[in-house]
C-alpha positions in Angstrom: 36.3 -9.9 -2.1 34.9 -9.2 1.3 37.0 -9.4 4.5 35.8 -11.5 7.4 34.4 -8.4 9.1 32.5 -7.2 6.0 31.1 -10.7 5.3 27.3 -10.6 5.2 25.8 -12.6 8.0 22.2 -13.7 7.6 20.0 -16.8 8.2 17.0 -18.3 6.5 13.7 -19.2 8.0 11.0 -21.3 6.4 7.5 -20.0 6.0 4.3 -22.0 6.5 4.4 -22.7 2.7 7.8 -24.2 2.9 9.6 -21.3 1.2 12.9 -20.0 2.5 13.0 -16.3 3.6 16.0 -14.3 4.7 15.7 -13.3 8.4 16.3 -9.7 7.3 12.8 -9.6 6.1 11.1 -11.0 9.2 10.2 -9.9 12.7 10.3 -12.6 15.4 7.5 -12.4 17.9 6.4 -13.6 21.3 2.9 -15.1 21.6 1.7 -11.9 23.1 3.1 -9.7 20.4 1.6 -12.0 17.7 -1.8 -11.9 19.3 -1.6 -8.1 19.7 -0.7 -7.7 16.0 -3.5 -10.0 14.9 -6.0 -7.9 16.9 -4.7 -4.6 15.6 -4.7 -5.8 12.0 -8.3 -7.0 12.3 -9.4 -3.7 13.9 -7.8 -1.8 11.0 -9.2 -4.1 8.3 -5.8 -5.5 7.4 -4.4 -9.0 7.3 -1.2 -10.2 8.9 0.4 -13.6 8.3 1.8 -15.0 11.5 4.2 -17.8 10.6 5.3 -20.8 12.8 8.9 -21.9 13.0 9.8 -25.5 13.5 10.9 -24.9 17.0 7.7 -23.1 18.0 9.0 -19.6 17.3 6.5 -17.1 15.7 7.4 -14.5 13.1 5.8 -12.3 10.5 7.0 -10.4 7.5 8.6 -7.1 8.3 6.6 -5.2 5.7 3.3 -6.3 7.4 4.4 -4.9 10.7 5.5 -1.6 9.2 2.1 -1.0 7.5 
């Protein structure tokens, strides 16, 4: 059994398809960061999936930023 200090703390975010994703697997972005990533992805021939949170926040999958 974990102690209070060792307890895993994470939250879920919902992607544009309605699936729940752990926030450990996402990167939250400003509008400027999202636009920059979209441009860089296009220039390198890759795709990036910018997701929209219910409160207007933007995020993408961590593995897409690391590629």
